[in-house]
N, C-alpha and C positions, 0 to 999 in steps of 0.2 A: 799451872795445871787445870784440868776441867775433868768433872766427872763422866764418864761414860758408863755404858750397860756393861754389866757383868754376869752376862748369862750366855756368853758364847762357849764354844767347845774347850774344855779344860786345858788345851794345848796351844789356845790361841793367844797370844801374847798380848792381844789388844783387850783383854779381859781388866787389865790395869789402867789407870788414868793416861790420858795423853800426856807424855812428858815434853813440852813445846820447846825447854832448853835444847833436848837430844835433837827435836824435828828442825827447829833452827839452824843447829850446827850443821846437821845434812843437808839443809837446803834452806840457805839464807832468804831466798825470794818468799818464803813463807812468813818472814817478820812483819810485812807491809799489812796482813791481815790480821794479825793477833791483836788482841786487846782485852780489856778487863772489863767484864760486864758489871752490873748493878748488883751483882752477888757478891763481887769481889773474885770471880772466877776468870781465870785466864782462857780463852777461847777464840773461835772464828765466828763470823757470820754466814751459817749454813745456809743461808737463802740466797747467797752470793755464789753464781756459778764459779768465778775464779777462785773464790776463796775454797769451796769445795775441791777443785781439780788441784790446788796448791798443797792443801793439807793431804789428799791421797798421794801424791806425788812425794811428799816428804816422807810419809810411812814407807814408801817403796824404797826410797832411797836411805833410808834409816835402817831399816830391818830386814830389807830382800835382795840386797847387793844390786841394785837396780841404779844406775848411773846417769841414764837419760831416758825420760818418759814422755813423748811428744805425740800429741794426735789432735784433729781438727775438734773444735769447739762443739760442733755439732752432734759429735758422739757421744754415748752416753759415759759419764764418768763414775767408774764403780767403785762403790764404799770398800775400800781393802779388808776391813775387818770382818764385813759379812761374806766377801769372796774367800776369803781365806778359811774361814768356817768350813764351807763346803768342801775345800779340799783334806781338812782334818777328819772330817766326818766319812768321806770317800778312803781315806788312809785306815781308818778303822774298819771300814767293809773288808778291804784288801786282806788287812793282817788277820781278821776273823775267819778269812778264806784259805789261811795259810799262804798268802802272797805277800812276799817282803822284799823282794829284789827284781831287778830287771822290768821295772815297770813302764809300759808305754800307754800313752792315753791319748784317745781321739776327743779334741775339743770341739764340739759342733757349734756353730757360730761364734767364731774366737774375737771376731769385732776388730776395730781399730786399735783397742787397747792391749790386746794379747794379754789381759789379764790372769786368766787361769794358768796358761804355761808359765808365765813369770812367777808366780806363786808356787806352784807344783813344783817347780824346778829349784827354786830356791829353798823351799821347807823338806823335799824329800827327794831331789836329784832325778826326780821322774822326767823322761823324755815325752815330747808330745807331738802330735802333728793337729795343726789348728785348720778348720775349714771355715769357709764364709762365702756367701753370693755376692757380695759387694766388693769389687775389686779395689775399690778408693779404700775401704776398711783394710784389705790384705797388705795394700801398699803401706799405709801407716804403720800397721804391726810389723811388716817385714823391716821397716826402719827402726824400729823399736828392738826388734832381733839383733839387726846390725849395729847399732850402737851399744847394745849392752854383749856383743861378741858372743850371742847364743846361738849361732847358725848350727852348730854340730846337735844341739839338744833340742832345738824348735824348728820345725818344719811347716810350711804351709801349703793348704790347697785351694782352688776355687770350685764353687758348686756352681755349675752353669744352668742348672735346671730347677726354678723355683719351685717346682711340684716334688722334688725328691730332698730327702735329708742326708741318706747313707748312700744311696746308689748313686754312682758317678762319682764318688769320693774315695770309697774303700776299694784298694785294688787287691787282685788275687793273692798277692804274696805278703798282704798286711797281716800282722797278728798284735791285736791290742789286748791289754789288760782290762783296761776300763775306757768308756766314752762317759764324757761329762757334757752337761747342756743348761744353759739358762734361757728358756724357751722364751719367745715374744708373749707379753700378756693379753694383747688387744687384738678385736676382731678387725679393725679399720683406724684409718687416721684420724677420723673424726673421734672415735672411742678413746683414742690416746690423747687426742686434745682437750676433750672433756675431763680426763683425768688430770692433766695438767693444771687446768683452771681450777679445780677444787685442791688440788695440792697447794698452789699460789694462795688461795683464800685461806686455807689452814695455816701457812707459814706467815700469813698477816701482812704480806708485802705485795707488791706490783713487779717482782722479779719474774723473769721470763724462766721456764722451767729449769730448776737448779738441776736436774740430770740430763739435761739435754736429749740427745738420741734420735737417730734417723729412722725411716720407715723400716728397714730391715730389722733393728733391733728392738722396735716396738711393736709391732702389729703384724699379724700372718691371718689371712683370709680364715675364718671359723675361729679364730683366737688360740689360746693355749690348748684348749681341748684338743681341736682338729689337727693341731701341731703335734701334741703328745702321741695320739693315736695313729699320726703317718709315721713317726718315729719306731713307735711299738712295732706297727706292722714291718717296716722296714728292717727292723732289727732281726727279725725272723729270717732274714735272707742272707744273714751274716752273722748266723749263730756259732759257726766255726771258727770265725776271726776275730771274737772279741768276748771276753769271759764276762764282764758285768757292763750293763747299760745302766746309765744313770740320769737322772734330770731334777732339778728344782721343780716344783710344782706349787704355784701361789694359792690356788683354789682348790680348799681341801673336798669339794663336790667333785673335782676332775679325778681324785684317785680311785674311787670306787669302779667307775666304768673302765678306767685303765686295767686295772686289775682283774676284773671280768674279761676283757678281752686278751690279756696276756694268758689266761688259762687256756683259752679256746687255741692258742697259738703253740700252746707247749710249753709255755714258761715253767721251769722246775722250782724256781725260788723266786719272790717278790717280797721285796721289804720295803717299809714307810718308815724314813729315819726323821724323827722331828727336829726342827732347828728352831730354837728362840733367839731372838735378837732385840734386846731391849724389849717394846711392847709389840714387836711384829712377830708373828707366830707363822712360820712356814715349815716346809718339810722338803725331802728328798726322798724319790721313788727310784729303787734300785730292782734290777731283774736278770736273771740269768737262765740260759737253756741248759 
């Protein structure tokens, strides 16, 4: 076993240490990457992209009924414990609003891994519509859906206009309970590459980015702030078709300006939900009209 953070949501099963016996039993391919470190702990090399991908695949197979999870190495490999934390916090939000059944979720930027639909469906039985601008990512996500026989629970749509987030993918007959989103962090490819170099130095290795990621996943013109404000504005156009809109926000300073703009757009409730994952502090913003 190896010790991991115990600061996730109380319902997050990853608050306990990784059980490598269980993980290897679910996915024997993980065994190649497991070793005992200098402190006598069983672990994997988290600076190795292949090891990171394999341990996250193992978590899905062991605990979330996922049989196959294949996607190109160039795409982000999501850390399962952190991603499912978002799902648990969103469930709390819905329960507090008196919503406990027939939950339909719009996943903005679902990506090649289809991770939020997989986790939300496994943990709570939610149905999803995942949208993305990148056709290759949608193709990979659809393969995952097909491989795991989730066609009735997860549908995909392509966003054809890079200037839009909700316009063009929400249809007249849609009625979503909640939208979830993990927005791009960076303003440009150069900024993303700089962050990768810093991450590599901090890991003390010469490894290429251990979380990979293509342009659409990592950066957006104007960065996270511009993306969030565009998302917020477009949410006002579809306030009758979605009850709650939510997003992760990595930069604390983006919350205040978003809240001010939300008030001007007629948002009735605006919540900031703190999330702490080890030493990383982040947050979810949620609003409804």
